[in-house]
N, C-alpha and C positions, 0 to 999 in steps of 0.2 A: 435517459436510460429506458430501455425497453426490453421486454422478454424476448428471448430467441429460442429457436427450435433446439431440442435436446441433441439431435444429431449434429447440428451445426456447432453447438457448444463442445461436443466430444471431438469433432474434427479440429476445432480451434485449439483445444488442449493438446491433442496429438501433434498438431503443427508446431506448437511451442516446444514440446518435448523433443521432437525430431530435428528442430533447427536450433533455437536459442539455447535450450538446456543442454543439448548434446555438445554444442560448441563451448559453452561455459565450463561444463564438466571436463572436457578435453583440455582446454586452454589453461584452466586453473587447477586441474587435478583434484576436483572435488565432486561430490554428489549434490548438485545444487537443488534449491528449493523447487518443489512442484506445486505446492499450494500452502496457504496460510489459513489457519482456523482461528476465529475470534469468538469467544463466548458471547452468546446473545445479550446477556446482561451488560457486558462491557461495551458492546456495540451500541445498545440502546442508551447507555449512560453517556457515551461520546456524543451521540446525536442530540440527546435531551439537554446536554450542557453547552451546546453551541449558542451563542448570543442571538438575539432577535434579528440582528443585522446580517447574519450569515446567509449567503446565497446558495451554498452547496458544499460539497465535500470533494477535495482533490485527493487522489491516491497516487503517491509517488512510488515508483519502483526504486529501490535503493540496495546497497550491499553492506553487510557488516565487514569489519576488518578481521584480521587473523587473531585478534585478542578476545573476540566474543566466545565465551566458553561453550555454548550449545550449538551455535551456527557459524563457525569460523568461515569467513569469506562467502557466505551464502547470500542469495538474493532475499530481500524482505520488502515490505510495503510500509509506507508512512502515510497516515491519514491526517488531514487537517482541514479545518473549515475555511471557506473562502468568502469574500465579500465582493459585491458588484464593483466593477471598475470600468465605467463607460460601457462598451459593448462586450466586455470580457469579465473575468473574475480573477481576483488575486488572493494570495495567501501570504503568511509571514516569511516563507522561503523566497517567493518571487518578489516580495517587497523589501528584501534585505532586513527583515526582522521587525518592521513596523507596518501598521495599516492605518490609514487615515481615520477609519471608524473605530480604532482601538482593537487590541488583539486579545482581550480577556476571553478565555474559552476557545481561542483559536490555536492553541499550542499543538505541536505535532504529537501524534500518538503512534505507538509501535508495540511490539512484543506479543503478537499473536503466536500460536504454536505452528512452527514451520514443519512441513513434510518434505523431505526427511529432516530430522530423525523421527519426529513424532507423527507416524502415519497409522491410520486405522484401516 
């Protein structure tokens, strides 16, 4: 991971909103997620509770179903720790629920505040 120029970041966000978000909104008749906010203390707790054998964090893009009360059918993100697997990294989703090195502390995390509806 590396820092990028603010203008590039803005262009990337605009590209997402003009392509994927617009298509999702039209196809599914929703106002899909633009961003997800995670309280810093929750993010630190997630990182600090990863086991020593964790090699990184994978962020999956996902979608709620229509029964989710706050974000029906909206895009979300799931964070989970990874462990080294040869030249790659794996997690409990990619490994069908188990990791050779154990999965304690590697559980999936979700439920940041999505925008919309919670935008500032």
